[in-house]
Backbone as CSV, one residue per row, in Angstrom:
resi,resn,N_x,N_y,N_z,CA_x,CA_y,CA_z,C_x,C_y,C_z
1,MET,73.430,194.249,-22.105,73.233,192.822,-22.573,71.994,192.777,-23.609
2,ALA,71.094,193.582,-23.377,69.954,193.538,-24.385,70.429,193.980,-25.752
3,ARG,71.358,195.081,-25.796,71.977,195.436,-26.999,72.712,194.290,-27.648
4,ALA,73.460,193.639,-26.700,74.358,192.732,-27.335,73.680,191.377,-27.793
5,LEU,72.593,191.100,-27.239,71.714,190.046,-27.774,71.145,190.393,-29.137
6,ALA,70.850,191.667,-29.269,70.166,192.093,-30.551,71.324,192.195,-31.675
7,ILE,72.355,192.425,-31.289,73.629,192.368,-32.217,73.852,190.943,-32.580
8,LEU,73.811,190.076,-31.618,74.125,188.672,-31.913,72.970,188.203,-32.849
9,ASP,71.700,188.529,-32.645,70.815,188.133,-33.536,70.954,188.693,-34.997
10,SER,71.538,189.705,-35.139,71.674,190.375,-36.531,72.879,189.786,-37.282
11,ILE,73.731,189.073,-36.603,74.956,188.388,-37.264,74.664,187.221,-38.099
12,ASP,75.289,187.189,-39.218,75.293,186.012,-40.149,75.891,184.982,-39.472
13,VAL,75.379,183.827,-39.019,75.923,182.811,-38.324,76.890,181.985,-39.027
14,SER,76.657,182.008,-40.413,77.636,181.164,-41.329,79.079,181.845,-41.365
15,GLN,79.118,183.191,-40.970,80.490,183.800,-40.989,81.152,183.623,-39.656
16,LEU,80.669,182.942,-38.738,81.182,182.787,-37.434,82.117,181.410,-37.336
17,SER,83.042,181.480,-36.489,83.844,180.308,-36.340,83.111,179.252,-35.452
18,PRO,83.240,178.038,-35.361,82.556,177.175,-34.518,82.622,177.653,-33.046
19,LYS,83.685,178.196,-32.576,83.854,178.554,-31.101,83.005,179.802,-31.042
20,ASP,82.877,180.805,-31.872,82.070,181.916,-31.716,80.668,181.634,-31.765
21,SER,80.222,180.637,-32.738,78.949,180.232,-32.965,78.288,179.532,-31.490
22,THR,79.161,178.642,-30.970,78.828,178.082,-29.746,78.674,179.153,-28.629
23,ALA,79.543,180.151,-28.612,79.304,181.234,-27.479,78.079,182.100,-27.913
24,ARG,77.650,182.274,-29.061,76.555,183.014,-29.534,75.317,182.314,-28.971
25,GLU,75.186,181.057,-29.184,74.192,180.204,-28.778,74.100,180.101,-27.214
26,CYS,75.202,180.111,-26.570,75.116,179.908,-25.235,74.762,181.202,-24.535
27,LEU,75.165,182.354,-25.029,74.674,183.701,-24.521,73.183,183.835,-24.741
28,LYS,72.509,183.473,-25.748,71.204,183.559,-26.146,70.345,182.636,-25.156
29,ARG,71.037,181.535,-25.005,70.257,180.468,-24.041,70.320,181.019,-22.608
30,THR,71.545,181.563,-22.206,71.671,182.061,-20.903,70.702,183.102,-20.387
31,PHE,70.491,183.980,-21.383,69.692,185.201,-21.022,68.239,185.186,-21.503
32,ALA,67.964,184.164,-22.034,66.597,183.970,-22.628,65.515,183.219,-21.694
33,ARG,66.235,182.590,-20.678,65.434,181.754,-19.739,65.815,181.900,-18.473
34,PRO,65.091,181.386,-17.204,65.599,181.477,-15.995,66.842,180.700,-15.867
35,PRO,67.668,181.099,-14.858,68.923,180.341,-14.721,68.879,178.845,-14.478
36,GLU,69.966,178.192,-14.915,69.973,176.712,-14.871,70.261,176.473,-13.489
37,VAL,69.465,175.327,-13.076,69.618,174.965,-11.704,70.852,173.981,-11.487
38,GLU,71.932,174.314,-10.655,73.064,173.503,-10.487,72.941,172.374,-9.357
39,ASP,73.745,171.342,-9.783,73.825,170.171,-8.706,74.643,170.581,-7.639
40,LEU,74.018,171.278,-6.456,74.784,171.704,-5.443,73.897,171.464,-4.119
41,PRO,74.486,171.600,-3.050,73.736,171.424,-1.686,72.597,172.481,-1.692
42,PRO,71.665,172.276,-0.822,70.494,173.164,-1.039,70.542,174.533,-0.953
43,ARG,71.244,175.214,0.200,71.454,176.476,0.335,72.400,177.168,-0.775
44,SER,73.471,176.435,-1.047,74.316,176.895,-2.217,73.627,176.936,-3.418
45,ARG,72.680,176.092,-3.866,72.037,176.051,-5.060,70.992,177.365,-5.125
46,ARG,70.422,177.558,-3.977,69.374,178.719,-3.854,70.248,180.053,-4.044
47,ILE,71.340,180.131,-3.240,72.081,181.322,-3.361,72.651,181.645,-4.771
48,LEU,73.258,180.619,-5.412,73.577,180.921,-6.679,72.570,181.223,-7.721
49,ASN,71.502,180.594,-7.529,70.085,181.049,-8.432,69.838,182.527,-8.192
50,ALA,69.872,182.934,-6.907,69.412,184.177,-6.622,70.369,185.255,-7.247
51,TYR,71.710,184.973,-7.271,72.757,185.881,-7.877,72.508,185.964,-9.388
52,ARG,72.319,184.778,-9.895,72.194,184.682,-11.467,70.889,185.381,-11.785
53,LEU,69.759,185.390,-11.066,68.559,186.206,-11.415,68.989,187.770,-11.281
54,TYR,69.717,188.103,-10.282,70.223,189.477,-10.023,70.933,189.962,-11.362
55,TRP,71.933,188.997,-11.752,72.767,189.404,-12.748,71.843,189.662,-14.096
56,GLN,71.019,188.569,-14.276,70.073,188.847,-15.509,69.329,190.088,-15.383
57,ASP,68.676,190.408,-14.246,67.796,191.508,-14.092,68.783,192.884,-14.379
58,ALA,69.775,192.978,-13.912,70.691,194.144,-13.976,71.240,194.321,-15.443
59,MET,71.695,193.174,-15.969,72.294,193.301,-17.185,71.308,193.535,-18.368
60,LEU,70.186,192.922,-18.332,69.208,193.074,-19.285,68.332,194.289,-19.055
61,ARG,68.509,195.087,-17.956,67.961,196.287,-17.722,66.365,196.064,-17.446
62,ARG,66.140,194.845,-16.827,64.594,194.523,-16.461,64.352,195.254,-15.213
63,ALA,65.547,195.641,-14.449,65.375,196.584,-13.214,66.551,197.456,-13.149
64,THR,66.372,198.463,-12.435,67.477,199.308,-12.130,68.567,198.707,-11.267
65,THR,69.647,199.195,-11.190,70.826,198.442,-10.430,70.275,198.434,-8.911
66,ALA,69.639,199.562,-8.434,69.129,199.633,-7.061,68.130,198.514,-6.792
67,GLU,67.160,198.520,-7.786,66.124,197.452,-7.850,66.653,196.110,-7.768
68,ALA,67.571,195.827,-8.508,68.040,194.445,-8.757,68.796,193.995,-7.438
69,GLU,69.523,195.001,-6.810,70.231,194.731,-5.557,69.358,194.557,-4.411
70,HIS,68.194,195.224,-4.436,67.151,195.229,-3.407,66.534,193.711,-3.488
71,ALA,66.282,193.302,-4.630,65.592,191.993,-4.909,66.451,190.777,-4.486
72,LEU,67.848,191.097,-4.815,68.910,189.877,-4.363,69.041,189.976,-2.839
73,LEU,68.959,191.112,-2.124,68.927,191.245,-0.697,67.753,190.467,-0.043
74,ASP,66.510,190.728,-0.721,65.286,190.070,-0.155,65.377,188.515,-0.380
75,SER,66.091,188.065,-1.501,66.202,186.633,-1.727,67.163,186.068,-0.588
76,LEU,68.359,186.802,-0.503,69.273,186.196,0.643,68.649,186.243,1.957
77,ARG,67.982,187.176,2.251,67.419,187.164,3.594,66.491,185.787,3.813
78,GLY,65.685,185.534,2.778,64.872,184.399,2.860,65.662,183.098,3.005
79,ILE,66.817,183.078,2.096,67.579,181.829,2.070,68.328,181.591,3.273
80,LEU,68.853,182.855,3.998,69.715,182.746,5.101,68.827,183.046,6.424
81,SER,67.477,183.140,6.317,66.664,183.436,7.415,66.928,184.703,8.094
82,ILE,67.266,185.677,7.452,67.507,187.054,7.945,66.146,187.913,8.128
83,PRO,65.552,188.151,9.118,64.538,188.875,9.239,64.401,190.131,8.437
84,PRO,63.348,190.521,7.675,63.317,191.768,6.916,63.373,192.911,8.005
85,THR,62.891,192.784,9.203,62.957,193.799,10.139,64.331,194.078,10.750
86,ASP,65.255,193.243,10.555,66.598,193.388,11.106,67.281,194.667,10.814
87,THR,67.511,195.470,11.910,68.093,196.786,11.548,69.664,196.772,11.837
88,THR,70.279,195.758,12.030,71.680,195.592,12.262,72.286,195.395,10.708
89,ARG,73.560,195.099,10.841,74.303,195.055,9.521,73.673,194.022,8.715
90,ALA,73.039,192.972,9.281,72.400,191.952,8.405,71.411,192.476,7.515
91,ALA,71.009,193.736,7.684,70.042,194.270,6.816,70.681,194.713,5.456
92,THR,72.040,194.860,5.349,72.676,195.302,4.168,73.010,194.151,3.291
93,LEU,73.144,194.500,1.938,73.477,193.539,1.022,74.978,193.119,1.260
94,ASP,75.859,193.981,1.737,77.159,193.593,2.032,77.164,192.478,2.981
95,ASP,76.453,192.772,4.121,76.609,191.587,5.115,75.853,190.396,4.794
96,ALA,74.731,190.554,3.932,74.086,189.348,3.579,74.957,188.425,2.641
97,SER,75.728,189.158,1.809,76.723,188.467,0.886,77.688,187.659,1.500
98,GLU,78.221,188.280,2.739,79.187,187.603,3.561,78.680,186.441,4.172
99,ARG,77.355,186.605,4.704,76.533,185.478,5.344,76.488,184.436,4.264
100,ALA,76.229,184.724,3.067,76.141,183.687,1.890,77.361,182.958,1.716
101,ARG,78.348,183.705,1.719,79.820,183.012,1.568,79.987,182.008,2.572
102,ILE,79.754,182.331,3.908,79.784,181.549,5.014,78.978,180.217,4.809
103,ALA,77.605,180.502,4.467,76.589,179.443,4.370,77.124,178.529,3.173
104,ILE,77.818,178.906,2.208,78.284,177.969,1.265,79.397,177.285,1.673
105,GLY,80.362,177.783,2.403,81.400,177.139,3.046,80.832,176.012,4.012
106,ASP,79.782,176.291,4.654,79.229,175.334,5.678,78.745,174.102,4.914
107,GLU,78.553,174.074,3.662,78.204,173.039,2.798,79.252,172.431,2.146
108,GLY,80.497,172.692,2.452,81.634,172.133,1.900,82.314,172.715,0.674
109,LEU,81.756,173.755,0.207,82.318,174.359,-0.955,83.112,175.727,-0.612
110,PHE,83.708,176.277,-1.610,84.504,177.548,-1.296,83.728,178.724,-2.310
111,ALA,83.773,179.853,-1.671,83.210,180.985,-2.354,83.839,182.368,-2.265
112,LEU,83.643,183.164,-3.147,84.114,184.665,-3.011,82.807,185.427,-3.227
113,THR,82.491,186.433,-2.377,81.507,187.290,-2.536,82.030,188.735,-2.365
114,GLY,81.172,189.716,-2.358,81.624,191.108,-2.366,81.295,191.745,-3.589
115,VAL,81.934,192.748,-3.969,81.710,193.384,-5.244,82.823,193.478,-6.302
116,THR,82.621,193.184,-7.411,83.614,193.370,-8.535,82.945,194.268,-9.447
117,GLN,83.294,195.484,-9.327,82.573,196.574,-10.136,82.160,196.136,-11.410
118,PRO,80.833,196.469,-11.872,79.797,197.172,-11.165,78.836,196.406,-10.362
119,TYR,79.062,194.946,-10.304,78.028,194.095,-9.805,78.530,193.393,-8.568
120,TYR,77.573,192.903,-7.692,77.910,192.047,-6.710,78.296,190.691,-7.227
121,GLU,79.261,190.144,-6.558,79.994,189.016,-7.185,79.639,187.624,-6.369
122,LEU,79.862,186.584,-7.116,79.647,185.263,-6.546,80.395,184.241,-7.357
123,MET,81.587,183.817,-6.827,82.347,182.776,-7.457,82.323,181.580,-6.533
124,ILE,82.082,180.370,-7.003,82.037,179.173,-6.259,82.890,178.106,-6.844
125,TRP,83.788,177.291,-5.956,84.480,176.266,-6.448,84.570,175.065,-5.435
126,ARG,85.158,174.085,-5.870,85.106,172.899,-4.994,86.285,172.346,-4.384
127,GLU,87.591,172.891,-4.993,88.765,172.460,-4.491,89.854,173.598,-4.435
128,GLN,90.746,173.615,-3.551,91.869,174.581,-3.528,93.045,173.993,-2.887
129,ALA,94.189,174.515,-3.112,95.473,173.934,-2.597,96.528,175.232,-2.553
130,PRO,97.097,175.201,-1.425,98.071,176.490,-1.119,99.488,176.163,-1.484
131,THR,100.184,177.286,-1.840,101.769,177.032,-2.117,102.314,178.503,-1.793
132,THR,103.592,178.490,-1.841,104.287,179.727,-1.552,105.261,180.120,-2.644
133,TYR,105.311,181.394,-3.137,106.341,181.932,-4.016,107.167,182.981,-3.487
134,ARG,108.412,183.132,-3.858,109.181,184.416,-3.732,109.237,185.167,-4.901
135,LEU,108.619,186.424,-4.846,108.376,187.430,-5.871,109.262,188.544,-5.872
136,LYS,110.102,188.750,-7.001,110.925,189.922,-6.969,110.221,191.085,-7.785
137,LEU,109.704,192.111,-7.041,109.040,193.177,-7.590,110.155,194.014,-7.982
138,PRO,109.992,195.125,-8.808,111.064,196.069,-9.141,111.727,196.843,-7.969
139,GLU,110.954,196.988,-6.877,111.812,197.586,-5.779,112.140,196.671,-4.608
140,LYS,111.659,195.560,-4.655,111.928,194.535,-3.348,111.433,193.207,-3.605
141,THR,111.895,192.232,-2.829,111.468,190.821,-3.073,110.451,190.551,-1.870
142,ILE,109.286,189.889,-2.108,108.382,189.624,-1.111,108.024,188.161,-1.310
143,GLU,107.512,187.547,-0.067,107.063,185.988,-0.118,105.461,186.201,-0.189
144,VAL,104.996,185.478,-1.098,103.463,185.481,-1.069,102.887,183.991,-1.154
145,HIS,101.754,184.007,-0.647,101.114,182.632,-0.374,100.026,182.726,-1.524
146,VAL,99.917,181.603,-2.453,99.078,181.591,-3.510,98.296,180.387,-3.385
147,VAL,97.003,180.466,-3.272,95.989,179.437,-3.235,95.435,179.094,-4.639
148,PHE,95.702,178.070,-5.042,95.200,177.563,-6.414,93.710,176.978,-6.316
149,LEU,92.870,177.525,-7.147,91.389,177.139,-7.059,90.985,176.310,-8.327
150,ASP,90.153,175.263,-8.056,89.806,174.314,-9.202,88.428,173.906,-8.869
151,ARG,87.807,173.308,-10.005,86.559,172.783,-10.146,85.320,173.856,-9.958
152,PHE,85.393,174.836,-10.673,84.435,175.977,-10.490,83.056,175.615,-10.897
153,VAL,82.151,176.072,-10.026,80.625,175.892,-10.420,80.270,177.303,-10.939
154,SER,80.767,178.458,-10.319,80.427,179.800,-10.818,81.426,180.641,-10.925
155,LEU,81.764,181.249,-12.124,83.094,181.992,-12.528,82.651,183.527,-12.333
156,GLY,81.528,183.853,-11.620,81.216,185.178,-11.274,80.445,185.783,-12.409
157,TRP,80.127,187.160,-12.272,79.241,187.745,-12.998,79.754,187.888,-14.423
158,ALA,81.138,188.129,-14.589,81.847,188.277,-15.819,81.700,186.895,-16.632
159,GLY,82.097,185.752,-15.872,81.927,184.517,-16.597,80.465,184.124,-16.984
160,TYR,79.698,184.512,-16.162,78.195,184.288,-16.518,77.893,185.129,-17.725
161,ALA,78.246,186.390,-17.931,77.741,187.205,-18.926,78.560,186.863,-20.194
162,THR,79.566,186.057,-20.118,80.374,185.743,-21.485,80.340,184.097,-21.638
163,CYS,79.649,183.314,-20.947,79.710,181.969,-21.063,81.102,181.454,-20.670
164,GLY,81.819,182.007,-19.892,83.109,181.572,-19.346,84.084,182.078,-20.189
165,ARG,83.984,182.938,-21.227,85.041,183.308,-22.081,85.922,184.481,-21.379
166,ALA,85.405,185.144,-20.437,86.063,186.254,-19.842,85.557,186.211,-18.224
167,HIS,86.723,186.210,-17.519,86.358,186.280,-16.088,87.664,186.495,-15.344
168,SER,87.709,186.664,-14.024,88.824,187.022,-13.225,89.649,185.674,-13.180
169,GLY,90.968,185.793,-13.232,91.956,184.872,-13.262,92.389,184.618,-11.909
170,GLY,92.166,185.639,-11.035,92.640,185.481,-9.597,92.545,186.794,-8.976
171,TRP,92.865,186.932,-7.681,92.708,188.145,-6.768,93.671,188.157,-5.555
172,ALA,93.670,189.180,-5.043,94.653,189.256,-3.721,93.939,189.813,-2.619
173,THR,94.156,189.279,-1.411,93.705,189.726,-0.148,94.991,190.264,0.567
174,LYS,94.712,190.651,1.857,95.828,191.165,2.652,96.723,189.974,3.056
175,ASP,96.224,188.693,2.929,97.071,187.606,3.592,97.448,186.676,2.280
176,SER,96.787,186.550,1.275,97.069,185.592,0.236,96.747,186.053,-1.135
177,LEU,97.368,185.348,-2.156,96.739,185.475,-3.403,96.003,184.286,-3.964
178,PHE,94.999,184.434,-4.733,94.182,183.375,-5.134,94.236,183.320,-6.760
179,ALA,94.418,182.000,-7.242,94.436,181.907,-8.694,93.603,180.676,-9.080
180,LEU,92.932,180.994,-10.420,92.291,179.861,-11.013,93.169,178.882,-11.776
181,LYS,93.248,177.848,-11.263,94.406,176.844,-11.633,94.249,176.717,-13.195
182,SER,92.949,176.386,-13.884,92.855,176.246,-15.147,93.010,177.303,-15.959
183,SER,93.227,178.603,-15.470,93.734,179.805,-16.336,95.001,179.987,-16.611
184,TYR,95.915,179.273,-15.997,97.264,179.477,-16.334,98.207,178.292,-16.505
185,ASP,99.284,178.450,-17.387,100.326,177.752,-17.639,101.338,178.260,-16.544
186,LEU,101.734,177.528,-15.531,102.446,178.016,-14.449,103.919,178.423,-14.857
187,GLU,104.375,177.983,-16.046,105.657,178.322,-16.394,105.621,179.627,-17.495
188,SER,104.371,180.169,-17.758,104.292,181.125,-18.695,104.442,182.466,-18.098
189,GLU,104.673,183.474,-18.961,104.735,184.906,-18.421,103.545,185.395,-18.145
190,ASN,102.505,184.779,-18.743,101.116,185.197,-18.286,100.867,184.973,-16.943
191,PHE,101.426,183.828,-16.313,101.297,183.566,-15.003,102.248,184.378,-14.140
192,ARG,103.433,184.288,-14.509,104.544,184.878,-13.755,104.438,186.508,-13.676
193,VAL,103.919,187.138,-14.738,103.805,188.581,-14.734,102.378,189.110,-14.635
194,SER,101.590,188.600,-15.496,100.163,189.145,-15.491,99.357,188.633,-14.434
195,TYR,99.711,187.710,-13.747,98.991,187.176,-12.541,99.934,187.421,-11.323
196,LEU,101.037,186.836,-11.159,101.765,186.837,-9.892,102.337,188.202,-9.558
197,ALA,102.975,188.826,-10.672,103.383,190.263,-10.454,102.308,191.257,-10.211
198,HIS,101.269,190.968,-10.919,100.047,191.918,-10.872,99.480,191.793,-9.448
199,GLU,99.062,190.600,-9.144,98.469,190.543,-7.816,99.380,190.635,-6.643
200,GLY,100.747,190.274,-6.985,101.725,190.606,-5.932,101.912,192.245,-5.570
201,ARG,101.784,192.935,-6.530,101.750,194.333,-6.468,100.510,194.830,-5.559
202,HIS,99.379,194.194,-5.867,98.263,194.465,-4.834,98.558,194.033,-3.501
203,PHE,99.196,192.933,-3.244,99.462,192.287,-1.924,100.360,193.320,-1.269
204,SER,101.369,193.763,-1.903,102.375,194.738,-1.383,101.669,196.077,-0.997
205,ASP,100.962,196.581,-1.990,100.242,197.844,-1.829,99.214,197.886,-0.654
206,TYR,98.603,196.797,-0.375,97.638,196.880,0.650,98.253,197.158,1.967
207,GLY,99.502,196.631,2.224,100.215,197.070,3.275,100.831,198.295,3.420
208,ARG,101.348,198.785,2.172,102.118,200.131,2.095,101.071,201.312,2.002
209,PHE,100.032,201.143,1.204,99.084,202.340,1.076,97.609,201.759,1.392
210,PRO,97.167,201.574,2.636,96.062,200.811,2.979,94.750,201.280,2.644
211,LYS,94.689,202.643,2.272,93.418,203.327,1.847,93.244,203.594,0.232
212,LEU,94.374,203.043,-0.390,94.361,203.291,-1.896,93.129,202.568,-2.542
213,GLU,92.443,203.299,-3.379,91.250,202.736,-4.117,91.586,201.852,-5.269
214,GLN,90.656,201.065,-5.733,90.957,200.138,-6.753,91.498,200.605,-8.073
215,PRO,90.935,201.667,-8.630,91.544,202.231,-9.869,93.030,202.576,-9.685
216,GLU,93.407,203.108,-8.598,94.794,203.436,-8.275,95.586,202.146,-8.124
217,LEU,95.058,201.086,-7.522,95.693,199.943,-7.153,95.930,199.184,-8.681
218,GLU,95.078,199.249,-9.396,95.065,198.651,-10.844,96.124,199.392,-11.559
219,TYR,96.172,200.724,-11.524,97.165,201.450,-12.358,98.621,200.922,-11.944
220,ARG,98.828,200.754,-10.664,100.190,200.408,-10.315,100.436,199.001,-10.668
221,ALA,99.513,198.109,-10.549,99.601,196.704,-10.932,100.053,196.547,-12.402
222,LYS,99.285,197.342,-13.291,99.442,197.250,-14.643,100.865,197.770,-15.074
223,LEU,101.380,198.950,-14.487,102.685,199.286,-14.640,103.582,198.398,-14.364
224,THR,103.496,197.643,-13.152,104.451,196.600,-12.660,104.402,195.483,-13.821
225,GLU,103.277,195.133,-14.330,103.401,194.099,-15.450,104.201,194.558,-16.462
226,LEU,104.050,195.753,-17.109,104.992,196.217,-18.116,106.374,196.183,-17.785
227,ALA,106.807,196.607,-16.522,108.189,196.882,-16.117,108.792,195.471,-15.959
228,MET,107.980,194.353,-15.599,108.581,193.093,-15.370,108.339,192.056,-16.520
229,SER,107.713,192.469,-17.552,107.536,191.691,-18.691,108.751,191.322,-19.576
230,LYS,108.914,190.400,-20.427,109.863,190.119,-21.271,109.361,189.844,-22.625
231,THR,108.548,188.764,-22.755,108.131,188.353,-24.095,106.791,188.945,-24.312
232,THR,105.992,189.476,-23.376,104.639,190.065,-23.638,104.532,191.490,-23.583
233,THR,105.612,192.234,-23.585,105.635,193.762,-23.462,104.719,194.468,-24.492
234,TYR,104.897,194.142,-25.815,104.039,194.690,-26.881,102.621,194.384,-26.545
235,ASP,102.345,193.115,-26.408,100.933,192.663,-26.203,100.200,193.477,-25.058
236,LEU,100.818,193.607,-23.831,100.378,194.218,-22.804,100.066,195.630,-23.142
237,MET,101.191,196.287,-23.685,100.973,197.810,-24.075,99.963,198.023,-24.796
238,VAL,99.717,197.201,-26.035,98.713,197.478,-26.948,97.357,197.237,-26.370
239,GLY,97.262,196.075,-25.483,96.043,195.753,-24.812,95.588,196.908,-24.012
240,PHE,96.390,197.420,-23.161,96.072,198.554,-22.290,95.528,199.664,-23.016
241,ALA,96.153,200.073,-24.216,95.915,201.258,-25.080,94.645,201.024,-25.815
242,ARG,94.215,199.747,-25.978,93.034,199.551,-26.803,91.608,199.304,-26.037
243,MET,91.948,198.749,-24.825,90.897,198.393,-23.830,90.866,199.424,-22.727
244,ASN,90.391,200.579,-22.898,90.520,201.639,-21.796,89.175,202.302,-21.924
245,GLY,89.000,203.036,-20.916,87.641,203.809,-20.659,87.772,204.837,-19.576
246,PRO,86.883,205.974,-19.764,87.039,207.066,-18.806,86.206,206.983,-17.559
247,ASP,85.531,205.822,-17.334,84.632,205.524,-16.136,85.330,205.059,-15.013
248,ARG,85.498,205.738,-13.989,86.254,205.512,-12.726,85.537,204.133,-12.060
249,SER,84.279,204.051,-12.374,83.554,203.017,-11.747,83.846,201.621,-12.362
250,ILE,84.694,201.494,-13.417,85.164,200.427,-13.988,86.594,200.299,-13.884
251,PRO,87.122,199.972,-12.778,88.568,200.244,-12.432,89.606,199.705,-13.441
252,HIS,89.492,198.630,-13.914,90.405,198.072,-14.898,90.571,198.828,-16.129
253,GLN,89.440,199.290,-16.768,89.547,200.102,-18.065,89.964,201.400,-17.676
254,PHE,89.512,201.939,-16.569,89.952,203.271,-16.125,91.459,203.306,-15.984
255,ALA,92.124,202.232,-15.344,93.446,202.296,-15.164,94.228,202.052,-16.377
256,ASN,93.709,201.059,-17.366,94.228,201.097,-18.678,94.588,202.363,-19.341
257,TYR,93.364,203.246,-19.174,93.433,204.498,-19.884,94.631,205.412,-19.277
258,TRP,94.867,205.315,-17.992,95.893,206.225,-17.465,97.363,205.609,-17.594
259,VAL,97.299,204.320,-17.676,98.624,203.811,-18.097,99.071,204.019,-19.546
260,ALA,98.049,203.891,-20.465,98.252,203.991,-21.773,98.429,205.580,-22.019
261,ARG,97.660,206.421,-21.325,97.921,207.851,-21.687,99.307,208.291,-21.058
262,ASN,99.676,207.865,-19.862,101.015,208.355,-19.365,102.235,207.705,-20.262
263,MET,101.994,206.391,-20.473,103.111,205.745,-21.402,103.137,206.468,-22.739
264,SER,102.054,206.887,-23.315,102.001,207.451,-24.593,102.785,208.831,-24.700
265,ARG,102.596,209.542,-23.436,103.225,210.904,-23.306,104.861,210.627,-23.015
266,ALA,105.090,209.473,-22.331,106.544,209.184,-21.979,107.319,208.833,-23.139
267,VAL,106.701,208.076,-24.036,107.338,207.423,-25.209,107.237,208.324,-26.535
268,PHE,106.058,208.815,-26.643,105.777,209.520,-27.990,105.556,211.085,-27.769
269,GLN,105.553,211.537,-26.503,105.146,212.987,-26.255,103.774,213.280,-26.858
270,ALA,102.958,212.261,-26.779,101.588,212.417,-27.224,100.583,213.010,-26.173
271,ASP,99.651,213.754,-26.501,98.727,214.306,-25.440,97.608,213.342,-25.081
272,GLY,97.453,212.371,-26.026,96.308,211.427,-25.676,96.851,209.877,-25.751
273,VAL,95.998,208.980,-25.750,96.457,207.603,-25.908,96.810,207.174,-27.454
274,VAL,97.975,206.517,-27.583,98.381,206.077,-28.751,97.993,204.529,-28.727
275,ASP,97.102,204.185,-29.726,96.613,202.729,-29.546,97.075,201.977,-30.903
276,ASP,97.943,202.717,-31.696,98.487,202.015,-32.940,99.505,200.957,-32.574
277,ALA,99.292,199.686,-32.850,100.150,198.507,-32.437,101.540,198.759,-33.183
278,GLY,101.531,199.188,-34.433,102.628,199.443,-35.235,103.650,200.449,-34.642
279,ARG,102.993,201.487,-34.042,103.928,202.545,-33.466,104.604,202.003,-32.145
280,TRP,103.742,201.227,-31.398,104.469,200.629,-30.269,105.462,199.601,-30.448
281,ARG,105.306,198.845,-31.536,106.128,197.669,-31.757,107.472,198.444,-32.671
282,SER,107.327,199.646,-32.770,108.518,200.373,-33.478,109.483,200.808,-32.387
283,VAL,109.079,200.711,-31.142,109.885,201.047,-29.977,110.454,199.976,-29.488
284,PRO,111.806,199.975,-29.014,112.504,198.835,-28.383,111.675,198.582,-27.150
285,ALA,111.311,197.226,-27.017,110.602,196.753,-25.797,111.249,197.181,-24.491
286,ASP,112.493,197.243,-24.379,113.314,197.551,-23.228,113.002,199.001,-22.837
287,ARG,112.666,199.962,-23.781,112.344,201.331,-23.469,110.999,201.345,-22.766
288,ILE,110.057,200.606,-23.347,108.791,200.487,-22.779,108.762,199.971,-21.341
289,ARG,109.570,198.999,-20.979,109.812,198.536,-19.633,110.478,199.561,-18.775
290,ARG,111.561,200.267,-19.316,112.204,201.320,-18.483,111.252,202.447,-18.128
291,GLU,110.417,202.906,-19.124,109.407,204.070,-18.894,108.346,203.651,-17.776
292,ALA,107.852,202.314,-17.869,106.937,201.797,-17.020,107.515,201.816,-15.551
293,ARG,108.731,201.424,-15.410,109.416,201.237,-14.097,109.533,202.758,-13.669
294,ARG,110.007,203.699,-14.533,110.166,205.051,-14.124,108.823,205.707,-13.647
295,LEU,107.730,205.515,-14.252,106.550,206.000,-13.833,106.148,205.238,-12.496
296,LEU,106.337,204.051,-12.202,106.034,203.414,-10.991,106.869,204.116,-9.861
297,GLN,108.161,204.253,-10.202,109.073,204.832,-9.067,108.632,206.425,-8.798
298,GLU,108.188,207.084,-9.805,107.721,208.481,-9.617,106.427,208.394,-8.816
299,ASN,105.522,207.491,-8.826,104.311,207.310,-8.191,104.580,207.027,-6.897
300,ASP,105.634,206.151,-6.686,105.989,205.838,-5.102,106.311,207.057,-4.275
301,LYS,107.083,208.007,-5.048,107.572,209.107,-4.440,106.156,210.158,-4.240
302,GLU,105.339,210.179,-5.385,104.130,210.869,-5.189,103.289,210.572,-3.893
303,LEU,102.994,209.132,-3.877,102.233,208.687,-2.630,102.926,208.871,-1.349
304,ALA,104.279,208.966,-1.378,104.965,209.134,-0.135,104.742,210.632,0.280
305,ARG,104.720,211.426,-0.614,104.531,212.958,-0.464,102.985,213.120,-0.029
306,MET,102.130,212.495,-0.642,100.656,212.621,-0.264,100.409,211.919,1.184
307,GLY,101.249,211.096,1.693,101.042,210.408,2.948,100.596,209.033,2.758
308,ALA,101.524,208.011,2.845,101.284,206.639,2.517,100.104,206.164,3.252
309,ALA,99.928,206.426,4.494,98.863,205.836,5.321,97.391,206.404,4.936
310,ALA,97.458,207.495,4.336,96.078,208.261,4.177,95.637,208.392,2.699
311,VAL,96.606,208.432,1.738,96.192,208.600,0.341,95.295,207.527,-0.104
312,ASP,94.269,207.957,-0.760,93.248,206.984,-1.264,93.214,207.071,-2.965
313,ARG,93.454,208.278,-3.505,93.544,208.321,-5.018,94.521,209.394,-5.491
314,PHE,94.817,209.199,-6.684,95.809,210.278,-7.300,95.287,210.318,-8.887
315,LEU,94.591,209.500,-9.356,94.209,209.525,-10.851,93.099,210.536,-10.858
316,PRO,93.251,211.522,-12.046,92.127,212.477,-12.135,90.910,211.628,-12.646
317,GLY,89.751,212.264,-12.421,88.568,211.820,-12.871,87.694,211.111,-11.788
């Protein structure tokens, strides 16, 4: 973030669109001073402030990741009255963050805590409403419970780091899917495929492959998106090819790399990632969908051979 702010300072503001100019000023304001105090109940307000200070320290490299996490733990201990000498699970940041989620709920709000790599996460919202969908995955039809979330106070560390321009649109648990209502047109393919099919794949895989790690889960979900897409096939494929990375600790980009690499090999017989949009658009979209479905089916067989109940990873790196 320190490098990003330096780059923003070097940009000729007159060349930016009004939207980008507003984002630039928001980012500079967000990271140049202590976090803004939100109008929330007392504990929730203090918890959110502690997380935002942690995100600032970690992203601006004012502290190492370990130091920033330790400072967050100390703050949560104080807010939640967890004694520093506690040697039970309450002494860990994982447990403290779960206690923070419960404390926020006790004040009438809803929250998500835990880790969204590479940072500890905190999303807070005021309203939610459940519904049920029947989802046809490539291999079977499942029933999924979707909870629509609204009136957000915190969009998590990604939303904080981008002034709301990039953040999670939803997630899956073993029981339900959660979706940010404002992020989707419910009639769009973006919702039906990139959210519902993607998260539905996670929901299904949690039961089929209970130990599978996040990069592998994302790889399978992104192949599912490609296989089930209709109007967004090219955009998805090019997006995966261009937004990839070799770092397993950043699961989405890592999964993008292996989807793009394996699809490039299947379609072009290429050794590496083909990220040229023109080349992908020269291929019939139906072929891209067929290859994605084939890779997914082959992966199903591979996981069965490795032991569905025990397999945790299959991607190199």
